[in-house]
N, C-alpha and C positions, 0 to 999 in steps of 0.2 A: 458531340452532343453535350449540351450544358448539364452540369449537375444541379441539384435542387437548390433553391434559395436558402434552405436551412443549412445545407452543407457549406454554402458560401459564407455563412455567418461565423463558422468556426474559426478560431484564431489560427495563425500560422503554426504549423507543427515544427518547432525549432529542431527537434531531434532528427528530422529528415535532413536538415541542413548539415548537422554534425555528421550524419552517415555519409552524405555526399562528399564532405571534406575528407573523411576517413578513407573512403574508397579511392579518392584521388591520390592520397598519400601512399596508399598500398600499391596503386598502379604505378606510382613513380618510384617504387622500390624501397620506400621507407620502412624501417622496422617499427611496428606499432605495438604499444601496450594498451589494451583496452580496459580502462577502469571507469567506464562510463555507465554501463548498463547493469542494473541490479538483478542479474541472472546468475544463480549459483554455478560455480565452475566444477563442482564435484557431482558425480552421478547420483541418481536416486539409490538409496541403500539397497543392497542385494536382498535383504529380508523383505522389503516392500515389493521389489520386483517379483519375488517368490509369491507374495500375496496376490499380485496382479495376475500372474500366470495361473494360480489356482482358481481365481475368480473367473478368468477367461474360459477355463475349461468347464465351468458350471453352466449347463444349458439354460438354466433359469435366467441367466444374465444376457441371453442372446436376443431378447425381445426389446421393444421400446421401454425406456425407463418409466417408472411410475411417477406421475405428477410432481409433487414437491420433494420426492426422494423416496427411496426404498425404506422399509421398516427397519431393517438392520442398521442402516446408516443413521437414520434419525434417532433410533434408540442409543446408538453409540455417542452421538452428539449430546443428547440429554445427559448421559452419564458423564461425559467429558466436562460439560459445563458445571456439573455438581462437584466433580472432583477438583477441577482446576480453580473455579471461582466461588464454590459453595452457593451456586445459583440454581434454583429449581425451576425448570421449564417443562412443558409438555411437548410431545411429538408434533402437535399442531402449531407449535411456535418455532419450528425448525424447517429449513428448506435447503436442499442440495443445490449447488451452483456450479456453473462451468468456470470455476475460478471466481475470486471475489469481485474482479472487475465486471463480471457479468451482472452481478446484483447491483453494484454501485451505479453503473451507467444506465441500467434499466429502471431504477427506482423512480427517477423523476417522471417517467412516462406513466407511472401508476398514480401519482399524486399531484403533479404540477400542471396547472392550466396556463395557457398563454398569458404572460404578464405577471404571473406569480414570481416571487423572489426566492432564490436559493442562496443561502449563506455559504461561502466557500473560503477556506483558508488560503492565504497568500503569504509564503509559497505553499503550493499544494499540488497534488497529483492532477495532471491535466484532464483526466477522465471526469472529474467533478464538474468542470466547466463545459466540456463537450456534451456530457449527458444532459445538463441543464439546457443548453442552447437547442439541442435536438428535440427537447420536449416543449420548446417555446417559452421556457422560463427566463428570468432575468438574473444573471449572476451579481451578487453583492459580495465584494471581497473583504475578508477580515484579515488585516495585517498581523503577521506573527512576528513579534519583535524579540530580539535577543534579550533585551532588558526585562521582558516579562516571561522569560523561559520558553519563548515560542508558543505561548498560549494566547488565544484571541482575547481582546478586551471586550467582554460582553456588554459592559455598561456604555461603551463608546458607540454602539450601534443604535441609531435613532429609532424611536418608538414607531414612527411611520413605516420604517423598513420592517421591523418585527411584525407589524400588523399585516403585512403582505407576504410574510415568509411561510413557505410550506415545508422546506427542508433545511436543516443545518448540517453541513458535512464537517465531521471531525476525523482526525487520523492520528492515533497514538498507540504505540511508539511511532514517531512521525517520520515520514518521508517528505522532504529530504533532510530535515534538521536533526533527526534522531532524538528529539526531545520526548519526554514522558509527561503524562498527565495523571493527577491523583484524584481520589474520590471527592475532595473538597471542590476542585474545579468542576468535575462532572455534576455535582449537586447543583451548582449555580446554573450550569447549562440546562439541566433537567427542569429547574424552576422556571427558566425562561420558556422552555418548550410547553410546560403546563399552562403558563400564563397566557401565551399567545397561540397555543394550539398547533404547533408545528412538530414535525418528526426530526429526530436527531439520527443521522446516519454515521455510525462509528465504524470507520474502516480500520480493521485490526489484523492485517496479514502478518505483522511482525510481533504479534503478542508473545510468541515463544522465543524471540531473538532478543533476550535481555542479558545484561552483563553483570548485574548485581542480584544474586538470589534473594537478598533481603529487600529488594525493591522491584518485585515483579509487577508487570502491568496488571491493572485491575479492569473489571467489567462494569459498565454503566448499569448493568442489570442487577448489580449488588445493591443499588439504591432502591429502597422501598417505593413502590408506586411508579417507577420509571418505565416499566415495560410497555405501557400503552403509547409511549411517545418515542421509543428507542428501537432501532434495528442495528445489530452489529454484524459485521462481515468478517469471517475468518477464512484462512486459506491453508491448504496443504503445501503450497508452492515453496515458501521460504523455509518453513519448519523442517521439511523433509526432502528438500532438493527435488521438488516435483513440479517445477514451473511448466514443463512440457505436457504434463498429464491433465492439467486444467480441472482441478477439483477444489471447491470451497463450500462454505455454507453460511447461511444467514440464520440468526436467532433474534427473537424480539416479539413484540405484541402480535397476537394472532391476526388482527385486522390489517396490520402493516404487511405481515408475511403473505396474507391472502391477496392483497393488492398487487404485490410484486409477482406472485405466482400467476395471477390473471394475465399480466403482461407477457410473461415468459411462455405460458401455455399457447399463446398466439404467435410466438416468434421462434421458438425452438422446441426440441423434443426431449430436453432434459439432460442431466449428467449421466454419462455412461455407467450402467449398472455395475459392471465389473470393477470400475474404478471406485464406485461408492463402497462396494464390499471390501476392497483392499484398504481403502482409507479408514474404514471403520475399525479394521484390525490395527492399522498403524497408530491410531490414536492411543491405543492401550498396550501395544506390544513392542513399541520402538522407543522406549524411554532412553535407552543407552545411545541409540543413534541420534536422537534429538539433542541430547546433552553434548555429544561429540560435535555436532554441527554448530551449536551455540558457542561452545568453547573455541572452536576454530575462528569464528568471527571476532570473538573477544580478543583472542591473541593477535589477530591481524590488525585490529583497531589499535591495540596498544603499540605495536611495532610501527605502524604507519604514522600514528599521531606523534610518537617520540621523534621519528625521523623528520617529519615535517616541521615540528617546532624547533628542532635543532637547526633547520634551514631558515628559520625566521618567520615561518607561516603561523597565522593565528588560526588554530583549529578548535572548533567547538567540542567540548568533551562529549564523546559518544556514550550514551547509556544503553544502546541497543540498535537494532536494525542492521542492515548491510552497508551502512553509509558513514562517511565523514563529511561534515559541513565546514567549509573553509572560507575564511575571508580573503578577498582578493587584495593583494598589495598594490599601492599606487593608484593611478587614475583610470585604470582599465575598466571597461564594462565586462560583464561575465562572458559574453560572446567573444570579445577581443582577447581576453585572457585565455579562454579555452582554445581559440584559434592559434594563439602564440605557442601554447604548450604542444599542440599537435604539430605545428610546423617546425618548431625548434627542438623539441624533445621526443616527438613521436608518441605523445601521451594523449589518449582519448578520455576526456572526462565530461561532465555535464554542466553547462552553464546555468546559473541560477535563474536567469530570465525565463528559461523553459518552464519554471514552476510558478512564475508570477513576477509582476513588476517590482515588488518590494525586495526581491532576491537578487537584484542585478549586481550586487557587490560580493556575491558568494559563488562558489562552484561546489559541486558534489562529486565525491570520489566513492566508487563502489569497492567493497572489500571482497572482490571476487577473483583475486589472483593469489597464488601461493607466495610465501615469504621471500623466496629468492627473487621473484618478479617484483615484489614490493621494494626490495633493496635496489634492484636495477632501476626502478622508476625513480627512487630517491636520488640515485647517482646521476640520472639524467637531469633531474631538477637542480641538483647541486651545480652542474656544469653551466646551466643558463642563469643561475641566480646572481 
């Protein structure tokens, strides 16, 4: 039976091809080092597992979750936003999510009509494009150039495009480039949103994975008057090694939150109540664990970057996230280079083309293996360099 026309419009999922090649290599007996996927290799901290067990024993959490989230969880997010960013919001401006992806991909269904434009970073997370297409929207790609610090040139977007725009997707700290954005840039983006009446969707799952304490990621909601045009998505996944638990939250203007909530009310039953309760505790009781996770990625980034540069690779300086963004040597495409490293060195990494056409001269490495494995990967690269 044929799938729907809207599914057929989705671009090829290049990561499926990488998985196919990885499986073939494993089946052939090749030793594989997977530095392709951004999934933490360490378990969820024991303290958080304890919170989850406690919450699971609470009979109040055994029923359907409440609408936009339980009161305890929403109150915790309100307090966290004030503590972390000095941003004051109300519980009505918070929504629990089944991971940040849940909110990002459903947002267009709330606000995009067929033919409306959605501004999408290139390179960018594939969910921005798939969510747009499934809602009947038209993707307009904003190139992220190294020379501009991987920030989109907002003045290069034609006015006729802005006039059709309903959503602009941003993502800082950035996947895959690891770039950061400051309030100066965000103010320009908010000014455009106000002028043309669109929503800015700021995807911030890496907000707490930063390497310079003096240069922490900021919130767009710190800008006076931004709230009516901004929704930000945060995640427990990377901050606390909780990718498998699927917990995130959205904060922003109440009308935007309510629009997203209306979509989700008709599509799912909400975020597991016990996980909301445990996450509410983690936001305030796991600062030690959070710092340890952040420092682990910082150290891995330093070791991997040093080793790659010694081998002659050009590595973009990572300011945070779980990734390194590397320029491809020679005339290879990103898929050709990724295939070469898999076949000749047993290394699985992510070709830039999977994030957008402008990224075909880059590959992404995930910092999700221990130092001994990093050194092993570097040694394999040395042998084929």
